[in-house]
N, C-alpha and C positions, 0 to 999 in steps of 0.2 A: 155452483158457488152460491153462498148466502149473500144477501144484500149488503150486510155489513162488511163482508170480505171484498165485494165489489167496490163498495164506496172507499175503503182503505186503499185499494189499488188505484182508484181514480185520483185520490190525493197524492199518492206517490208519484204517479205519472205528471201530475200538475207541478210537483215539486222539481221535476226535471225539465219539462217542456214549457211550463208557465201558462200555456193556453191549450185547449182541446176542443175539437168539434164533436157534436153529438153523434154524427154518422161514424166518425172514426172510433169513438168509444164504444158505440153499439157493435160495430164490426169486430173489435178487439175481444169483447166479452160474449159475442154471439147471442145477444138479446135485442129486443125491439128498441127503437129510439124513444119510444114512450116511456119505457122502463128507465133508460138513462136520464130522461128529463125529470122523472120523479126523483132519482138519486140526486141530480144536481139541485133541485129544489130544496130537498132536505139538507144538503150540505150548505147551501146558501143561507137557510134559516139559522144554522149553527155558526154562521159567520166565517166559514172556512174558504169560500170561494164567491166569485161574482158571476152570475149568469149573463151571457151575452146572447145576441141573436145567433142561434145556431151552435152555441157552445158555452164555454166557461173559461175564466181565467182567475189567477190568484189575485186577492187584494194586496194591499201593502203588507208583504210577507213579514216584515220585521215586527209587526205589531199583533200577528195572529198566532195564537197557541192551539195547536190541534188537540182536541180531547183525547184522553187516555184510550178510550175504546177504539178510536181510529188509529192511533199511533201503534197500538199493539198488533194491528194487522199489516203494518207497513214493513216490507223487507224482513220477513220473519226468518227466512233461511240465512241471510247474511248476519242478522243479529244472533242467531243461534251459533254459528260458527265463531263469532266474536266472543260469545259467552263460554264456549268450550275452551278456546285459547286462553281466555282470562282465567278460568278456573284452574289452569295448570300453573299459574303463579302463586296459588294459595296453598300453604302447608297446614297440616292438622295443628290445632292449637293456636292459630293466629287470630288476630282481630282484624275484621274487615268492615269497612264503611261503604255503604251503598246509597246512592241518591235515588230520587223518585223517577229516573228515566226508565223507559222500556228496555233499553240496553242493559242497564243494571239488573233488571228483573231476569234477563236470560243468564247472567252470571249467577244470581241466586239459585236458579234451577240446577246449575251444574256444580255448585259447591255444597248443596244442602245435605249431602251424605258424608262430607268430610267430618271426621271427629274432632270434638273439643273446640270448635270455632266460637268466637264471639262476634256477633254481627250488630252493627249500629246503623240504623236507618230512619228516615222520615217518611217511608212509603208503605201504605197499608197493604198493597199487593205483595210486597216482599215479605212483610211480616207473616202473611198467610202461607207463603212458601215453606217457611221454617216451623210452622205451628205443630207439625206431627213429629218433629225430631227433638226429643227432650235432651239430647247430647249437645245441642247448640244453644248458647245463651243469646237471646235477642234483646237488644236495647232499643226501644222506640222513643223518638224525641218527644212525642206529644206536640202540642201547640195548636195553631189555628188551622183547621182542616180546609184544604182547597178541594171542593167537590169535584171539579172538572179533572183534577190530576190524581185524587185520592192521596194527597200528601199533606204533610204538616209543615208549616212555615211560621215565621214570626220570631219575636224575642225569646219566647220559651224554648222553641226548637233550637235556636242558635246557641242558647245557654247550655243546653244539654250536649250539643256537639262540641262546644268549647271545653267541656269538662272531661272529655275522653281523648285518647290518642290511639291511632290505628296503624297497623302494619301496612295496610293497603287501602287506598280509596279508588273505587271504580265509579265513574261517573260519565255523563254525557251532557249534551246541551242541544239547542235548537240548530245552530249553524257553525261552520268552521271555514276559515280561510287563513292560511299561514300569515299573510300580511296584516290581517285584522285581529286574528285570534278567535277565541271561542265565545259565542254570543247566545243570549237568550231573549225571549219575549216576555218573561216574567221577572220583574225586579226582585221579588221576594224569593223566588227559587234561585235566582243568580246569587243573591247575597248569602243564602245558606250554603251554596256551593263553595263560595269564596271562604267561608268559615271551614268547611270540610277540607279544603286544600291546605289550610294552615295546620291541620290536626292529623296529618297522615305522613308516614315516612316515604311511602311509594305511592305516587299519584298517577293513575292510569286513566287515560282519556279513551273512551269507547266511541269510535267515529265511523259508523256505517256510511256507505257511500252516498246516501240521500241527504246527508248534511253538508256536502261539499258545496262551497260557494253560497250557501244560504247565510243570511245575516239577520240576527235579532237586533233589537234597538239598545240593548244594554250589554256591555262587555263583561263576561265572567272570568276570563283568564287569558293569558298569553302563552306561547310556547315555553316561555321561561318558568312558568308555574307548573308544568307537568313533567313527568319522568319518562312515561311510555305512552305510545299511541297505538291502539289496535284497530285495524280496519279490515273490511271484507273485500275491498276491490282496489283497482288502480286508481291513482290520484292524477289530476291534471299534470301536464308537463311542468317540471321544475319543483313541484310541491315536495316530493320525497327528499330532494337535496336540501330544500329550505328547512324541512322538519329536522333532518339529521344534523344540519349545520348548527341548529339551536341546542344540540345536545340531547335531543329526544330519541329514545330507542323506538324505532318504527317497526311494528310487527304486522305482518299480513296474515290474516286468519284463513 
């Protein structure tokens, strides 16, 4: 396993357990404790965790946005299943809007060979996925580049999104709780997603299990704002009923 993969898994584990010890992490990955200490030191420099005596814990999670290179390695199998399931909702010739989440990137990978699509996105990584298919029209928002996320934000990006209408919006966020809604740790990304939600006929929330019960500091949407929710795993007790009671189509990938 490469260091970046191990560090991604460490962040995924922290997202669930909130704190970890160096011996436990070393045993899990079958590496030395010194290797894990180097990983934790690097992740702390990036502002992703706080080292403690003998381990690490998450800082104020609502304010921390994990870099793209880390997020791309978290729950890859679950996100791929979500991407496959989401792609089945797209028919040739439709217009699809994709945000800059890694979950939307997996959707892009599974629709890029469908003929005649128009794709609207603010994500550089998603633009690259379609670069070799001349049969797909790609509309990039432009705007202010967020280097950490490789996405475009700001008034220019919002104006572009506001001038189009899509058959489907596939998007994700930092965290989800039925009682609180969908939340993010970036106000700019959150605002752009709110514009996207207003410009799509079918609004599909991509919710892999690592987002459960996590909360960002800004609310992006509520269950009333979405039509479908695709997830890769079981939810806590009562969540499925709450989601369906809100009129949302719950789909397990």
